C-alpha positions as CSV (number, residue, x, y, z in Angstrom):
1,M,-100.0,-126.5,88.5
2,S,-98.6,-129.8,87.2
3,G,-97.4,-131.1,90.5
4,E,-94.0,-129.5,90.2
5,Q,-92.6,-127.8,93.3
6,V,-92.5,-124.0,93.3
7,S,-90.1,-123.8,96.2
8,A,-87.3,-125.7,98.0
9,R,-84.9,-125.3,100.9
10,A,-81.8,-123.3,100.1
11,D,-79.3,-126.0,101.1
12,I,-81.2,-128.7,99.3
13,W,-81.4,-126.7,96.1
14,I,-77.7,-125.7,96.2
15,W,-76.8,-129.4,96.6
16,S,-79.3,-130.6,94.0
17,V,-77.9,-128.3,91.2
18,R,-74.4,-129.4,92.1
19,L,-73.0,-126.1,93.3
20,T,-71.6,-128.1,96.3
21,R,-70.4,-131.7,96.5
22,T,-72.4,-132.6,99.5
23,R,-75.6,-131.4,101.2
24,S,-73.7,-130.9,104.5
25,I,-71.3,-128.5,102.8
26,A,-74.3,-126.6,101.4
27,S,-76.0,-126.3,104.8
28,D,-72.7,-125.4,106.5
29,A,-72.2,-122.6,103.9
30,C,-75.7,-121.3,104.7
31,R,-75.1,-121.4,108.5
32,G,-71.7,-119.7,108.0
33,G,-73.2,-116.8,106.1
34,H,-71.7,-117.7,102.7
35,V,-75.1,-118.0,101.0
36,R,-77.2,-115.0,100.0
37,V,-80.6,-115.1,98.3
38,N,-81.6,-111.7,96.8
39,G,-78.8,-110.0,98.8
40,V,-79.9,-111.4,102.2
41,R,-78.0,-114.0,104.2
42,V,-80.1,-117.1,104.6
43,K,-80.3,-120.2,106.8
44,P,-80.5,-123.7,105.3
45,A,-84.3,-123.8,105.6
46,H,-84.9,-120.6,103.6
47,V,-87.2,-121.1,100.7
48,V,-85.8,-120.6,97.2
49,R,-88.2,-119.8,94.4
50,V,-87.9,-119.3,90.6
51,G,-86.3,-115.9,89.8
52,D,-84.2,-115.7,93.0
53,E,-80.6,-114.7,92.8
54,V,-78.4,-117.0,94.8
55,R,-74.8,-116.0,95.7
56,L,-72.6,-118.8,97.1
57,R,-69.0,-118.2,98.3
58,H,-67.3,-121.6,98.1
59,E,-63.8,-122.9,97.5
60,G,-62.3,-119.4,97.1
61,R,-64.7,-118.0,94.5
62,E,-68.2,-116.5,94.4
63,R,-70.9,-118.2,92.3
64,I,-73.8,-116.0,91.3
65,V,-76.8,-117.9,89.8
66,V,-80.4,-117.1,89.1
67,V,-82.9,-119.8,89.8
68,S,-84.8,-120.9,86.6
69,R,-86.2,-124.2,87.9
70,V,-86.6,-125.5,91.5
71,I,-85.7,-129.1,92.2
72,A,-85.3,-131.0,95.5
73,K,-83.5,-134.1,94.3
74,R,-79.9,-134.3,93.0
75,V,-79.8,-134.7,89.3
76,G,-77.2,-135.2,86.6
77,A,-74.9,-132.3,85.6
78,V,-76.7,-131.7,82.3
79,V,-80.1,-131.4,84.0
80,A,-78.7,-129.4,86.9
81,A,-77.2,-126.8,84.5
82,E,-80.7,-126.2,83.1
83,C,-82.0,-125.2,86.6
84,Y,-80.1,-122.0,86.9
85,V,-78.6,-119.1,84.8
86,D,-74.9,-118.7,85.8
87,K,-73.9,-115.0,86.1
88,S,-70.6,-115.7,88.0
89,P,-67.4,-114.0,87.0
90,P,-65.0,-116.3,85.3
91,P,-62.6,-118.2,87.6
92,P,-59.1,-116.8,87.8
93,P,-56.6,-118.2,85.4
94,R,-54.3,-121.0,86.8
95,E,-51.3,-118.7,86.7
96,E,-52.9,-116.2,89.1
97,A,-53.9,-118.9,91.6
98,V,-51.9,-118.6,94.8
99,T,-49.5,-121.5,95.3
100,V,-49.5,-123.0,98.7
101,A,-46.4,-124.4,100.3
102,V,-46.7,-128.1,100.8
103,R,-44.9,-129.8,103.6
104,A,-44.6,-133.6,104.1
105,R,-47.0,-135.0,106.6
106,G,-45.2,-135.7,109.9
107,A,-42.1,-133.6,109.0
108,G,-42.5,-131.5,112.1
109,R,-41.9,-127.8,112.5
110,P,-39.7,-126.1,109.9
111,T,-36.1,-125.5,110.9
112,K,-34.8,-122.0,111.2
113,R,-33.2,-122.2,107.8
114,E,-36.4,-123.6,106.2
115,R,-38.5,-120.8,107.9
116,R,-36.2,-118.1,106.5
117,S,-36.4,-119.6,103.0
118,I,-40.2,-119.7,103.3
119,D,-40.3,-116.1,104.5
120,K,-38.0,-115.1,101.6
121,L,-40.2,-117.0,99.1
122,L,-43.4,-115.4,100.4
123,G,-41.8,-111.9,100.4
124,R,-42.0,-111.3,104.1
125,P,-39.7,-108.8,105.7
126,V,-36.5,-110.1,107.2
127,V,-36.7,-109.9,111.0
128,E,-33.3,-109.2,112.5
129,G,-32.5,-111.5,115.5
130,R,-31.2,-110.4,118.8
131,D,-27.5,-110.4,119.4
132,R,-26.8,-113.2,121.8
133,Q,-24.4,-112.7,124.5
134,A,-22.8,-115.8,126.0
135,H,-22.5,-114.5,129.5
136,P,-23.3,-110.9,130.3
137,E,-20.5,-109.5,132.4
């Protein structure tokens, strides 16, 4: 061998090839069961080798990559792309992405009118309120 590593830790490799932004996100994904190597859930210290299939569920999509080169240091995007073969399904188009309602920070809880309009927007069924009686006699 020419001194090149033949294995690396799963969390370090995922971070090194830029599948996650930080190493802590990569290790949290491993601990949370979002990383599978050859179909088996792995811990952060699991050894990754050339030819392994790594599946990572991150940021709402699943990435499926086959390891073609093992590295242990973070490298540039061009070099990182050479370290794996991407077999992931294409990301969903922007139109199909679910829009999330944004509320101003510190605005408090929604009013009854706002809640009803949110429910209507999201297509939730209308819940009929109770008939209020001022003073039961």
